C-alpha positions in Angstrom: -124.4 16.9 75.1 -121.5 15.9 72.8 -118.6 14.0 74.4 -115.8 15.7 72.5 -114.7 18.6 70.3 -112.5 17.9 67.3 -110.7 20.8 65.8 -109.4 20.5 62.2 -108.1 23.1 59.8 -110.7 23.4 57.1 -114.6 23.4 56.9 -114.5 20.8 54.1 -112.5 18.4 56.3 -114.7 19.2 59.3 -117.8 18.2 57.3 -116.3 14.9 56.1 -114.9 13.9 59.5 -118.1 14.9 61.3 -120.1 12.4 59.2 -117.7 9.6 60.1 -117.6 10.3 63.9 -121.3 10.8 64.5 -123.3 12.9 66.9 -121.1 12.4 69.9 -118.5 14.7 68.4 -118.6 18.3 67.5 -116.2 19.0 64.6 -115.0 22.6 64.1 -112.4 24.3 61.8 -109.6 26.6 62.9 -109.3 27.9 59.3 -105.5 27.3 59.3 -103.2 29.1 61.7 -104.8 31.1 64.5 -101.6 32.8 65.9 -98.5 34.1 64.2 -95.7 36.6 64.5 -96.9 40.2 64.0 -96.6 41.7 60.5 -95.8 45.2 61.8 -92.6 44.3 63.7 -89.9 41.6 63.9 -91.8 39.8 66.7 -88.7 37.9 67.9 -86.7 38.9 71.0 -83.1 37.9 70.1 -81.8 38.8 73.5 -84.2 36.3 75.2 -83.2 33.2 73.3 -85.2 34.2 70.1 -88.4 34.2 72.1 -91.3 34.7 69.6 -94.1 37.1 70.2 -97.3 35.5 68.9 -100.5 37.4 68.4 -103.9 36.4 67.2 -104.1 36.6 63.4 -106.3 39.5 62.3 -109.8 38.1 61.5 -109.4 35.0 63.6 -111.0 36.4 66.7 -114.5 35.2 65.8 -113.2 31.7 64.9 -111.4 31.4 68.2 -114.5 32.6 70.1 -116.6 29.8 68.4 -113.9 27.2 69.4 -113.7 28.5 72.9 -117.5 28.4 73.4 -117.6 24.8 71.9 -114.8 23.7 74.2 -116.9 24.6 77.3 -119.6 22.2 76.2 -117.5 19.0 76.0 -115.4 16.8 78.3 -112.7 16.1 75.8 -110.9 18.1 73.0 -108.9 16.6 70.1 -106.6 18.5 67.9 -106.7 17.0 64.4 -104.8 19.5 62.2 -102.8 18.3 59.2 -100.0 15.7 59.9 -97.0 17.9 59.3 -94.9 20.6 61.0 -97.5 23.3 60.2 -100.3 21.1 61.5 -98.4 20.3 64.7 -97.7 24.0 65.3 -101.4 24.8 64.7 -102.4 22.2 67.3 -99.9 23.6 69.8 -101.2 27.2 69.3 -104.7 26.0 69.8 -103.7 24.1 73.0 -102.1 27.3 74.3 -105.1 29.5 73.5 -107.7 27.0 74.9 -105.6 26.3 78.0 -105.4 22.5 77.4 -103.4 20.1 79.4 -100.7 19.1 76.9 -99.5 16.3 79.2 -102.7 14.5 77.9 -102.8 12.7 74.6 -105.0 15.1 72.6 -103.4 15.1 69.2 -105.0 13.0 66.4 -103.3 12.4 63.0 -104.4 10.6 59.9 -102.9 10.2 56.4 -106.2 9.8 54.7 -109.8 10.9 55.3 -111.7 7.6 55.1 -114.0 6.2 57.7 -111.6 3.4 58.7 -108.6 5.7 58.9 -110.5 8.3 61.0 -111.9 5.8 63.5 -108.5 4.1 63.9 -106.8 7.5 64.5 -109.2 8.4 67.3 -108.4 5.1 69.0 -104.7 6.2 69.2 -104.4 9.8 70.2 -100.9 11.0 71.1 -99.2 14.0 72.7 -98.2 17.1 70.8 -94.8 16.5 69.3 -92.7 19.5 70.5 -89.9 18.5 68.2 -92.2 19.1 65.2 -93.4 22.3 66.7 -89.9 23.6 67.4 -88.8 22.7 63.8 -91.7 24.8 62.5 -90.9 27.7 65.0 -87.3 27.6 63.9 -88.2 27.9 60.2 -90.6 30.7 60.9 -88.2 32.6 63.1 -85.3 32.0 60.7 -87.2 33.4 57.8 -88.4 36.3 59.9 -84.8 37.2 60.9 -83.7 37.1 57.3 -86.7 38.9 55.8 -87.2 41.6 58.5 -83.5 42.5 58.5 -82.7 42.6 54.8 -86.1 43.9 53.5 -85.9 47.3 55.2 -82.4 47.8 53.7 -83.7 47.0 50.2 -86.7 49.4 50.8 -84.3 52.2 51.6 -81.6 51.5 49.0 -83.7 50.3 46.0 -87.5 50.5 46.2 -90.3 50.2 48.7 -92.2 46.9 48.9 -89.2 44.6 48.2 -88.3 41.6 50.2 -85.6 39.0 50.5 -86.3 35.5 51.8 -84.0 32.6 52.6 -85.5 30.2 50.0 -86.9 32.7 47.5 -83.6 34.5 47.1 -81.8 31.2 46.2 -84.5 30.4 43.8 -84.3 33.7 42.0 -80.5 33.4 41.8 -80.8 30.0 40.2 -83.0 31.6 37.5 -80.5 34.4 37.0 -77.6 32.0 36.8 -79.4 30.0 34.2 -80.0 33.1 32.1 -76.3 34.0 32.4 -75.5 30.5 31.1 -77.8 31.0 28.2 -76.3 34.4 27.3 -72.8 33.2 27.5 -73.5 30.0 25.5 -71.5 29.7 22.2 -73.3 27.4 19.8 -71.2 24.7 18.1 -71.8 23.3 14.7 -72.5 19.7 14.1 -73.9 17.6 11.3 -76.0 14.4 11.0 -76.4 12.2 8.0 -79.7 10.3 7.8 -79.9 7.5 5.3 -83.3 6.1 4.3 -82.6 2.5 3.2 -84.6 -0.5 1.9 -84.4 -4.1 3.1 -86.5 -6.5 1.0 -88.5 -3.5 -0.1 -89.2 -2.3 3.5 -87.9 1.2 4.4 -86.0 2.1 7.5 -83.7 4.9 8.7 -80.0 4.7 9.7 -77.7 7.4 10.8 -74.0 7.9 10.2 -72.1 6.4 13.2 -68.4 6.5 12.3 -65.6 4.6 10.7 -64.6 0.9 11.4 -66.8 0.7 14.5 -65.4 3.9 16.0 -67.9 6.6 16.7 -67.1 9.9 14.9 -68.8 13.3 15.2 -69.1 15.5 12.2 -68.4 19.2 12.8 -68.4 20.7 9.3 -69.8 20.4 5.9 -66.4 19.4 4.5 -66.4 16.4 6.8 -69.9 15.5 5.6 -68.8 15.7 1.9 -65.8 13.4 2.7 -68.3 10.8 4.0 -70.6 11.2 1.0 -67.7 10.9 -1.5 -66.5 7.8 0.3 -69.8 5.9 0.0 -70.9 7.1 -3.4 -72.0 4.2 -5.7 -70.8 1.7 -3.0 -72.8 -1.3 -1.7 -74.3 -1.4 1.8 -73.8 -4.6 3.7 -75.4 -5.5 7.1 -72.3 -6.0 9.3 -73.8 -6.6 12.7 -77.3 -7.2 14.2 -77.6 -6.9 18.0 -80.8 -8.0 19.7 -81.5 -7.5 23.4 -84.3 -7.7 25.8 -84.6 -4.7 28.1 -86.7 -4.3 31.2 -88.2 -1.0 32.3 -89.5 -0.5 35.8 -92.4 1.8 36.8 -92.0 5.1 38.5 -92.8 5.2 42.2 -96.0 6.7 43.4 -96.1 10.5 43.8 -94.4 12.7 46.3 -95.4 16.4 46.5 -92.6 17.4 44.3 -93.1 14.7 41.6 -96.8 15.4 41.6 -96.2 19.1 40.9 -93.7 18.2 38.2 -95.9 15.7 36.4 -99.0 17.8 36.7 -97.1 20.7 35.0 -95.8 18.4 32.2 -99.0 16.4 31.5 -101.8 18.7 32.6 -100.2 22.1 32.2 -101.1 23.0 35.8 -99.2 25.6 37.8 -97.9 24.3 41.2 -100.5 26.4 43.1 -103.4 24.9 41.1 -102.0 21.4 41.6 -101.9 21.8 45.4 -105.3 23.4 45.5 -106.9 20.5 43.7 -105.0 17.9 45.7 -106.3 19.6 48.9 -109.8 19.2 47.6 -109.4 15.6 46.8 -107.7 14.9 50.2 -110.4 16.7 52.3 -113.3 15.0 50.7 -115.7 14.7 47.8 -119.4 14.0 48.0 -119.9 10.6 46.3 -123.6 10.5 46.6 -124.8 7.5 48.5 -121.3 6.7 49.8 -121.2 10.2 51.4 -118.2 12.5 51.5 -114.9 10.7 51.1 -111.3 11.7 50.9 -110.1 10.4 47.5 -106.3 10.7 48.1 -103.9 10.5 51.0 -102.2 13.5 52.4 -100.6 15.6 49.6 -97.5 17.0 51.4 -95.0 14.2 51.6 -91.5 13.3 50.4 -92.1 9.6 50.8 -92.8 6.9 48.2 -93.7 4.4 50.9 -97.2 2.8 50.8 -99.1 0.8 53.3 -99.4 -3.0 53.2 -103.2 -2.6 52.9 -102.9 -0.4 49.9 -100.4 -2.8 48.3 -102.7 -5.8 48.8 -105.7 -3.9 47.4 -103.7 -2.8 44.4 -102.5 -6.4 43.7 -106.0 -7.8 43.8 -107.2 -5.0 41.4 -104.4 -5.5 39.0 -104.8 -9.3 38.8 -108.6 -9.1 38.3 -108.4 -6.2 35.8 -105.3 -6.9 33.7 -104.4 -10.5 34.6 -101.8 -12.2 36.9 -98.8 -11.5 34.6 -99.3 -7.8 35.2 -98.6 -8.2 38.9 -95.0 -8.8 40.1 -94.3 -11.9 42.2 -93.1 -9.7 45.0 -94.7 -6.4 46.0 -92.8 -3.4 44.8 -90.9 -1.3 47.4 -89.6 1.9 46.0 -86.4 3.2 47.6 -86.4 6.2 50.0 -84.7 9.2 48.4 -81.8 10.8 50.1 -82.9 13.4 52.7 -86.5 12.3 52.6 -88.3 12.5 56.0 -90.6 9.5 55.1 -93.1 10.7 57.7 -96.2 9.9 55.6 -97.1 7.6 52.8 -96.8 8.6 49.2 -99.7 10.3 47.5 -102.1 7.6 46.4 -105.9 6.9 46.0 -107.5 6.0 49.4 -109.0 3.1 47.4 -107.8 1.9 44.1 -111.3 0.5 43.5 -112.5 4.1 43.0 -111.4 4.3 39.4 -111.3 7.6 37.5 -114.2 6.4 35.4 -116.4 5.8 38.4 -115.4 9.2 40.0 -116.2 11.1 36.7 -119.7 11.9 37.8 -118.6 13.5 41.1 -115.5 15.5 40.1 -115.0 18.7 38.2 -112.9 18.5 35.0 -109.6 19.5 36.6 -110.2 17.5 39.8 -110.8 14.4 37.6 -107.6 15.0 35.5 -105.5 15.3 38.7 -107.2 12.3 40.3 -106.7 10.2 37.1 -103.0 11.1 37.2 -102.6 10.1 40.8 -104.6 6.9 40.4 -102.8 5.8 37.2 -99.3 6.5 38.7 -100.1 4.5 41.8 -101.6 1.5 40.0 -98.6 1.5 37.5 -96.1 1.7 40.4 -97.4 -1.7 41.6 -97.4 -3.5 38.3 -94.9 -5.7 36.5 -91.9 -4.3 34.6 -92.3 -3.6 30.9 -90.2 -5.8 28.6 -88.9 -4.3 25.3 -87.1 -6.1 22.5 -84.4 -3.8 21.2 -82.5 -4.1 17.9 -79.3 -2.4 16.8 -78.1 -2.8 13.2 -74.7 -1.7 11.9 -74.5 -1.2 8.1 -71.1 -0.9 6.4 -70.2 0.8 3.2 -66.5 1.3 2.3 -65.6 1.1 6.1 -68.3 3.8 6.9 -70.8 2.7 9.5 -74.5 3.7 9.6 -76.5 2.5 12.6 -80.2 1.9 12.8 -82.0 1.2 16.1 -85.4 0.0 16.8 -87.5 -1.3 19.7 -90.7 -3.2 20.1 -92.8 -3.7 23.3 -92.8 -7.4 24.0 -94.8 -7.1 27.2 -96.3 -3.7 28.2 -96.5 -4.3 32.0 -97.0 -1.0 33.8 -97.0 0.9 30.5 -100.5 -0.4 29.8 -101.7 2.1 32.5 -99.1 4.9 32.7 -95.8 6.2 31.4 -93.9 8.9 33.2 -93.4 12.2 31.4 -90.1 14.1 31.1 -89.0 17.7 30.7 -87.7 17.2 27.2 -90.9 16.0 25.7 -89.7 12.5 24.7 -92.2 9.7 24.2 -92.4 5.9 24.2 -93.4 5.4 20.6 -92.2 2.1 19.2 -89.7 2.3 16.3 -89.8 -0.8 14.2 -87.1 -2.2 12.1 -87.7 -4.9 9.5 -86.2 -8.4 10.3 -82.8 -7.6 9.1 -80.1 -10.3 8.9 -76.3 -10.1 9.0 -74.5 -10.3 5.7 -77.4 -9.1 3.6 -77.3 -6.2 1.3 -79.5 -3.1 1.7 -80.3 -0.3 -0.8 -79.9 3.4 -0.4 -83.2 5.2 -1.1 -82.4 8.7 0.1 -79.5 10.3 1.9 -79.9 13.6 3.7 -77.2 15.6 5.6 -78.4 18.1 8.1 -76.6 21.0 9.8 -77.3 21.6 13.5 -76.1 23.8 16.3 -75.8 22.9 20.0 -78.5 24.5 22.1 -78.0 26.4 25.4 -79.5 25.0 28.6 -83.2 25.7 28.7 -84.9 28.2 30.9 -86.6 26.7 33.9 -90.2 25.7 33.6 -92.1 25.3 36.9 -91.6 21.5 36.7 -87.9 21.7 36.0 -87.4 24.4 38.8 -89.2 22.3 41.4 -87.1 19.3 40.4 -83.9 21.3 40.7 -84.9 22.7 44.1 -85.6 19.3 45.4 -82.4 17.8 44.0 -80.4 20.6 45.8 -82.3 20.1 49.1 -83.7 23.7 49.0 -87.0 24.1 50.7 -89.4 21.3 51.4 -92.6 20.0 49.6 -94.9 22.5 51.2 -92.6 25.5 50.3 -92.3 25.1 46.5 -95.6 26.5 45.5 -95.6 29.6 47.7 -92.0 30.3 46.8 -92.7 30.4 43.1 -95.8 32.6 43.7 -93.8 35.0 45.8 -90.9 35.6 43.4 -93.4 36.5 40.7 -95.5 38.8 42.9 -92.4 40.6 43.9 -91.5 41.2 40.3 -88.2 39.4 40.5 -89.0 37.0 37.8 -91.6 36.7 35.0 -93.0 33.9 32.9 -92.2 34.0 29.2 -93.8 31.1 27.3 -94.2 29.3 30.6 -90.5 29.6 31.4 -88.9 31.8 34.1 -86.9 34.8 33.1 -85.3 37.2 35.6 -86.3 40.9 35.7 -83.9 43.8 36.0 -85.3 44.3 39.5 -84.6 40.7 40.4 -81.0 40.9 39.1 -80.4 44.1 41.1 -81.8 42.7 44.3 -79.9 39.5 44.1 -76.6 41.2 43.2 -77.0 43.3 46.4 -77.9 40.3 48.5 -75.0 38.4 47.1 -72.6 41.2 47.9 -73.6 41.6 51.5 -75.2 38.3 52.4 -73.5 35.6 50.4 -74.5 32.8 52.6 -78.2 33.5 51.9 -77.6 32.7 48.2 -75.3 29.7 48.8 -77.1 26.6 47.7 -75.0 24.3 50.0 -75.7 26.6 53.0 -79.4 26.7 52.3 -79.5 22.9 51.9 -77.5 22.5 55.2 -80.0 24.7 57.0 -82.9 22.6 55.7 -81.1 19.5 57.1 -80.7 21.2 60.5 -84.4 21.9 60.6 -85.0 18.2 59.9 -82.7 17.4 62.7 -84.7 19.6 65.0 -87.8 17.7 64.0 -86.0 14.4 64.8 -85.0 15.7 68.2 -81.3 15.6 67.4 -80.5 19.3 67.7 -81.8 22.2 69.9 -83.7 24.7 67.8 -82.4 27.8 69.7 -78.8 26.6 69.1 -79.4 26.5 65.3 -80.8 30.0 65.4 -78.0 31.3 67.5 -75.3 29.9 65.3 -76.9 31.5 62.2 -77.6 34.9 63.7 -74.2 35.7 65.0 -72.5 36.3 61.6 -75.7 37.4 60.0 -76.3 40.3 62.4 -72.8 41.6 61.6 -73.5 41.5 57.9 -76.8 43.5 58.5 -74.8 46.3 60.2 -72.3 46.4 57.3 -75.1 46.4 54.7 -76.9 49.3 56.4 -73.8 51.4 56.2 -72.2 50.4 52.9 -74.9 49.4 50.5 -75.3 52.0 47.8 -78.6 53.4 46.7 -79.8 52.1 43.3 -81.9 54.1 40.8 -84.2 51.9 38.7 -84.9 53.5 35.3 -87.6 52.2 33.0 -86.8 51.5 29.3 -88.7 54.0 27.1 -90.7 52.8 24.1 -91.6 54.6 20.8 -95.2 54.7 21.8 -97.1 57.7 23.3 -99.9 57.3 25.9 -103.2 58.1 24.2 -104.7 59.3 27.4 -102.1 61.9 28.6 -99.4 62.2 25.9 -96.6 60.9 28.0 -94.0 58.3 26.8 -94.9 54.7 27.4 -92.3 52.6 29.1 -91.6 48.9 29.3 -92.6 47.1 32.5 -92.1 43.5 33.4 -94.9 41.9 35.4 -95.5 38.4 36.6 -96.9 37.4 33.1 -94.2 39.2 31.0 -93.5 42.6 29.5 -96.2 45.2 29.0 -96.4 49.0 28.3 -97.2 51.5 31.0 -97.5 55.2 31.1 -94.5 57.0 32.4 -96.9 59.5 34.1 -97.8 57.0 36.8 -99.4 57.4 39.3 -101.2 60.4 37.7 -101.9 58.3 34.6 -102.4 54.5 35.1 -102.8 53.5 31.4 -101.3 50.2 30.5 -101.5 48.0 27.4 -100.0 44.8 26.0 -97.0 44.8 23.7 -98.2 44.0 20.2 -96.2 41.3 18.5 -96.7 41.1 14.8 -96.0 37.8 13.0 -95.8 39.1 9.4 -99.0 37.6 8.1 -101.9 39.5 6.5 -105.3 38.8 8.0 -106.9 36.0 5.9 -110.4 37.3 6.8 -110.4 41.1 6.0 -107.1 41.1 3.9 -106.4 44.6 5.3 -105.1 44.1 8.9 -102.1 42.1 10.0 -102.1 39.1 12.4 -100.7 39.8 15.9 -100.0 37.6 18.9 -102.4 38.0 21.8 -102.9 36.4 25.2 -106.2 35.2 26.8 -107.1 36.0 30.4 -105.5 32.7 31.3 -102.3 33.7 29.5 -102.8 31.3 26.6 -101.4 32.6 23.4 -103.7 33.0 20.4 -103.7 35.0 17.1 -106.0 37.7 15.9 -106.4 40.6 13.5 -105.0 44.0 14.7 -108.2 45.6 13.4 -110.3 44.1 16.1 -113.2 44.7 16.8 -113.8 45.7 13.1 -112.3 42.3 12.1 -113.0 39.4 14.5 -110.6 36.8 13.0 -108.9 34.7 15.8 -107.0 31.4 15.8 -105.3 29.3 18.4 -102.9 28.0 15.7 -100.2 30.3 14.4 -100.8 31.4 10.8 -97.8 31.4 8.5 -97.0 33.6 5.5 -96.6 30.8 2.9 -99.9 29.7 1.2 -100.7 26.0 0.8 -98.8 24.7 -2.3 -101.8 22.4 -3.0 -104.8 24.8 -2.8 -103.3 28.2 -2.1 -105.2 28.5 1.2 -103.9 29.7 4.6 -101.5 27.4 6.5 -101.0 27.3 10.3 -98.6 25.8 12.8 -100.4 23.1 14.8 -98.7 22.0 18.0 -99.0 18.3 18.9 -97.7 17.0 22.2 -95.9 14.0 20.8 -95.3 14.9 17.2 -94.0 18.4 17.7 -95.1 21.3 15.5 -96.7 20.5 12.1 -97.6 22.9 9.3 -101.1 22.1 8.0 -103.5 23.6 5.5 -106.8 25.0 6.9 -108.7 24.0 3.8 -107.3 20.8 2.4 -105.4 17.7 3.8 -101.9 19.1 3.0 -99.5 18.7 5.9 -95.7 19.1 6.3 -93.6 16.9 8.4 -93.5 17.9 12.1 -90.5 19.7 13.5 -89.6 17.9 16.7 
């Protein structure tokens, strides 16, 4: 007979932990939450201090029976759900269902699933933390009060199936506000003058800076012509050379938010995919002879803190692999961000000795890519600073200043392993300058003025949106992925070239919510509410008091909205196309992956088809059809002939109408991560400079 039953959340975790604990323990999975508020009703008694009505989640009856039967066969029961609010609530619900004595220490938590961490955790069981449970209950009830009061009004006034949520509504409003900024943006003209110069026969580039050391911006072609007239046939003299040494520190190890952002930038992963893969790496991977091991620490965290053991192991690895100069004299401690709970360590490898190359044989392609990202970020976070030699050169011609800048990596430090990405696609390429000396003359080789226009703020990518939500204190690490999924499923926003755009439905819903429930869309209010939930977790505030203070005014607004909100009729935009199945007009719809055509005879006719986007290029294969933009099943854009399947021409690269000036063959736009978009010939080596 086994001594104890251990209940975890997932079968994968149960399998891994069972191997570590041995035969004296039975390890079973609850498969996540076992009880929740009912879907068919509010499930919260406001009059009785917001008392929740929990019921067994549909489909969990068999799971609970297995757990109850197993509980009868053991002397001791341990609850080992995930180490966060959700996990604490799951443990509490299980304790309630199984009738456990919560005065006993039966809660076991661990930040990593390794043999040492598991065995140590079971030596130090603790009591269920009711502050954590109440913080989760408060969030769940708060979201229920908002959703189940506003949603029925939207169903009645706009369309069935709509919903409004505390975090999701603010997120949609941010996307709408950004779109308004873009539409209201007025471009401003500006010019640059790039001067290609020669110093002792070596070329380098300098840009117009200003006059007599004062920076001047050029806003018109007339101003540019004045500069060009002033420097015509004049000598260029090196006026000033400034050399500096600059240090650059590594980024901290990953939090949930920064992992989601970087995986989106570098791996092109959606947040949901990132979290799914991270869960797999955390719960355990079969490493052959070593058995099943969790490769990373818990993936829901807002902390950049790491353990002393992990720091020591990283230091030894860095010194032995890269040399002592790559390890700083004092271990790096990355500062705690404002508002961070700091409950768990940062996301890191459970052992830095399990390198990505060694794990390659045991991981799937995407698992390996994410593990490599986490491993490299962690190792780099513990390495020495990079040292760069920078050089700035001012060149004077008739009191006009041109400035050239360059940099050279003197010591790579952490950059030998990893460099953090950014939303603007910048890179760390070195930009060399020749050894220019003051007082020397340089020659002009080519001067090129260019007209530009200021650009509107960009639409949100997933990475940029997650970063903005975190900066504004909206939601918490575990909420970002489900929030982004929900607003797309509801049809409030869509993705256009991997950037969020609001739909007409989203704009209508948010305008109604803003009119009748302004506090729900107030960023500061939402952030303050998150802080209060954190204070509940810390045991500082009573959770019922937080709910009571919110609900008083909110309930009054619900009454007003029910009476005064006007009904809205949503009309679909008609297209010029006719449904080939029933003859009805096709209308434009906006789904989670962008616009498409649908039959206006729905639901009698359910015909849909993609919107054909022609690019103005004749098919290079059949010479009869035209090239159109298509999307793969995974929403990746590609190009093909509109005569498909008669003509099967396809290309990932976008064909252009101009033939190659060298061999007259087809040219295409080829996207390169660092270099931008280049135009290349498909037959010869001709290539045009990238547009970055």
